[in-house]
N, C-alpha and C positions, 0 to 999 in steps of 0.2 A: 479611422474612427467612425466614419459615417455608416459603415456596414453594421456597427454594433448598436447604433442608437435605437432603431425600431425593435429588435429582439429584446434588448435590455428593458425598454419601457414596457413592452408586453409582459415580460417576466415579472417585473416589479408590481404590475397591477393585476397579475394572475390571469392574463388573457392567453388563449391558445395561440401558439405560434405557427405560422405557415412555413413549411420547408422551403429553404432557399439554397440555390446553388452557390451562394456567397459564403456558405458556412460548411465546415467539415462535418462529417457524420457525428463525431463526438460533441461538437458545439451544438448541433441541432438537437441531439439527445438530451444534453444537459439543460438547454434552454426550454425544452418542451416538457420537462418533468415539473410537475406542480411544486411550488415552494411549500416548505413546512417550517414551523417555528424552530429557531436555532437555540440551542442551549448555550450557556456561557462557555462550556468546554469546546463546543463546535466553533464558536466565534474565535476563541483564542487559537485553536488549531489552524483555522483558515489563515489568520493573520500571520501566525508563525510559519506556516508552510510557504506563504508568499515570499518571505525573506529567506527561508531555508533554500528554496529553489534558486533564488538570486545568488546566494552564497555559492552554490554549486556552479552556476553559470560563470560567476566572476572568477572563482578559483581556476576553472578550466581555461578561461580566456587568458588569464595571467600566465598560467603554466605553458600555454601554447606559444605565447610571445617569448618565453624563456627557452623552450626546447624545440619548437617548430614541429612537433609530432602531430600529424593530422587528427588522431583520435581525440585530442583535447578540443580542437576547433569544431569537429563534427558533433561531439556530445554537448558542447556549449550551445550549439544551435538548438539541439533538442531541449536543453534546459530552458532556453528562451520560450519555447512553446509551453513547457510546464508552468512557467511563470504566468504566461498568458491565460492558461486554463484556470489557475487560482484567481487571477484578476477577474475573470468572467464570473466566478462565483461571488467574489466580493461585491461586484456591481449588481449582480442579480439579487443579492440579499440586502437591498436598501443601501447600497454603497457603503459597505463596512470600511473603516479607515484603512488606507493602503500605506504601509510603512515604506514601500519603495518610492512612492510619490513624495513622501515627506523628506526623504534624503536626496531627492533629485535624480534617482536612479544612477548615481555615480558608482563607477567600478570600485569595489572594495570598501564601500561606506554603508553602514547598517545602523538602523535605529535600535535593534536589540543588541545590548552590550555583550551578551554571551556569544552571539553569532559574530560580532565584530572581533572578539578575542579569538574565536575559532578560526575565522578567516585568516587573521594575521599568523596564527600558528601553522595552519595548513600550507599557506604560501611559503612561509619560511622553510618548512620541512621539504616541500616539493621543489624548492630552488636549489637544494643541495646536490641532487643528482637526478638523472632520468628515472632510475629505479625508484627513488624516493617519490618522485612525482607520480609515477604510476600507482604506487602504494597509497598515495594520498587520494587518487581517483577511486581506488577500490574501497578505501575507508569511507569516503563521502557516500558512495552508493550503499555501503553497509549501514550507515546511519540513516539514510533516506528510507531504505526498506523497513528498518526497525521502526522508525517514527511513523511511517505511513500505515503499517499494520496496526499500531496503537490507535492512530487517528480513525481508521476504518472501524475499529471496535467501538469507538466513542461517538459515532454518528448514527442517527436513525434516518438521515435524509438520503434518499436514493441518488439524487443528482451529485451530492458531495461524494458519496461512496463510489459512483461511476468514475469521477475524476481521480480520486485517490487510487483506485485499483488500476487505472490506466497509467498513472504516474509510477506506481509500483512495478508494473510490467516493464516500463521504460528503464527503471533502475536495475531490474534484473538483466536486461539486455546490456546495459552499460557495465554492470559488474562482470559479465562474461567477457566483454571486450577488454577491460583492463587486466583481468587475471590472465586471459589468453596471451596478451602481449608480454606480461611479466614472465610467464612460463617460457616464452620464446627466448627471452633474455636470460633464462636459467634461474629465475627467481620465483617467488610465489607470494601469496597473501593468506594470512590467518584471520578469520572473522573475529571481530571484537564486540559486535552487537547482536547480530543474528546468531542462531545456533549453528554448530558445525554441520548438523544434519541438513538444515535449511540451505546452508552454503553449498554443500555437495549436490543437493537436489537442483539448485539453480544452475550450477555449472554443467550438470548432465542434461539440461533442457536445451532444445534447439532455439534459435532466434525466434522471438514472439512477435508476430505481425498482426495487424488488424486491431479493431476496437473491442475492448471488453465492455459489454453492455450492462444492464441492470443485474444486480445480484440474484442468482438463481439457487434454488435448493436441490435441483435435480441431479446435478453432478458438479465435479470440480472441487475447489477449495472453499471452505467457510471459516472465517475467523470470528472470534467473539469472546465475550467474558461469561464465565459460568455463573448462573443464578442459583440453580438447584441440582442436587445429585440424589437420586433415589432409585428404588427397585419397584418393578411392576410385573404382575404375572403375564406370561406370554399369551398370545392370541390362540394359537393352535394347541399349545400344551400349557394349561394353566398351572401345572406343577413346576414349570421352569420360570424362574424370575430373571428379568432383564434389567441391567443397569441403564437408567435413563439420565442423560445430562441435558439440562435446559440451558441454552446459550443465548445471550443477547447479541444479535447480529445487526448489521445495517438495515436489513429488511424486516426485522422484528424478532420475536422470540422463537427459537427453534428447539424442538424436543428431539434429541438424537438417541437412538438405541445403540449402545456401545458394545456390550457383550453380556453373557449370562453370569450369574453368580457362581456357576460351576467353575468358571475360569478364574474369577477373582472374588474371594469372599469379601474383600474390601477394595474399593476402587480408589486409587491414589489421585483423585481429582476432587477439588472442593470449591465452594462458592468463592468468587473473586479471582480464580485462576484464569489466565488467558490461554485459550486452546485453538488448535487448528484441526479441522475435520475434513475428511474426504469420504464420500459415500454416494448413496443413491436413494430414491424414494421407493420404499417397499411396504409390506403389509403393516409394519410397525411405525410407519411414517418415514422419517429419515433414518436409514440404516448406515451405520458407520463402517467404512472399510479400514480407515486409519484414523487414529487420534494421537495428537501430540500435545501434551500439556506444557506450555512454554514456561510456566511458573514452577511446577514440581519436577519437570523432566520426565514424567511418566509417558510411555509410548506403548501403543498396542495396534496390531494389525489383525484383521479377520481374514479368513481364507474362504469366505463365501464365493460361490461360483461367479457371481456378478462382479466381485472385487478383483477377480483374476483376469477379467477381460482387458 
C-alpha cells in the first residue's frame, strides 16, 4: 500500500507524477494522465467493472479448486491484476466507493445482486463437468469483452480508456486459452454476446503482449457511438460524394470517410449505432478500411492499397 500513497495523492491534486520503478508501465501511464470530470455513466461503469473483474477472479479460483486445471489458476491471477487496475482508477478519482471493500473481498460475495446471482449460476454450471467449466470461462470472457467495448464507447477519459483497452486485450487472450483447450477436448464454444465475426477474429489473432497505450487514430481499431451520417464532396474530385460517419470515441469525435455514394446510395448506419472501424489517416482525415455496425449488422471493406498492407 505504501507504494500507492504518493502517486494517488499526486493524481488527486492534479500534480505531475515522477516515473518510478515501483510501478508497471501501465500504472505509470494511467497515473500520469491528467484527470477529467467523470460522467455518471463513467462512475457507474468503473464501480461495476471492479466487481465484474472480481466475479471473474472468484469463479476461476473456485473452478480451479474443483478441477485443478492450471488455466483457471493462471487466469485468476491475471484477473486479480485487472481488479487492481480498476481500484487504481477508483482511488485516482477521489476515492469512488469500492464495492469489493464493502463486502470484505470475500470469495463469492458481491454487493451487486445481479452479479451475485450470475456468480452462483456460473459456479453451479462449471461444477457439473470440466467441459462445462471451460465453457463458463469462455462465457465470462465473452461478457467481459462485450461490456468493456461498451464502457470504452461511454468514456471520454484517456486514462480510463487505456485501462479498459488493456483489460479487453487480456480478455481476448483468455478467450483464446479457454476455446483452445475446449477444442483439444473435442468441444467448442459459441459466442453469446460478441458477434460471430468478432469471435473468429479474436481466435485468429496471436497472443497479445505488451501495453496498449493512449487511443490513437492513425491505425488499429476504433470503437464508438455514431453521432452523424452525411455525404460530402471529395477533395480531388468534387463530383464524387463520400459518406462520412462522425463517431464519439474515448479520444473525442472522429470523422471517418467510409466509402462513396457510388457504392451505397444509402448507408445502413444511423446515429446511436455502435460501430467498430479500422483504417488510416489520409487526405480525407480518417479513411476507413473496414467498418462493422454492431447495431444494424452492416459491414463494409474497402480495397484501397493501404488497406491491403
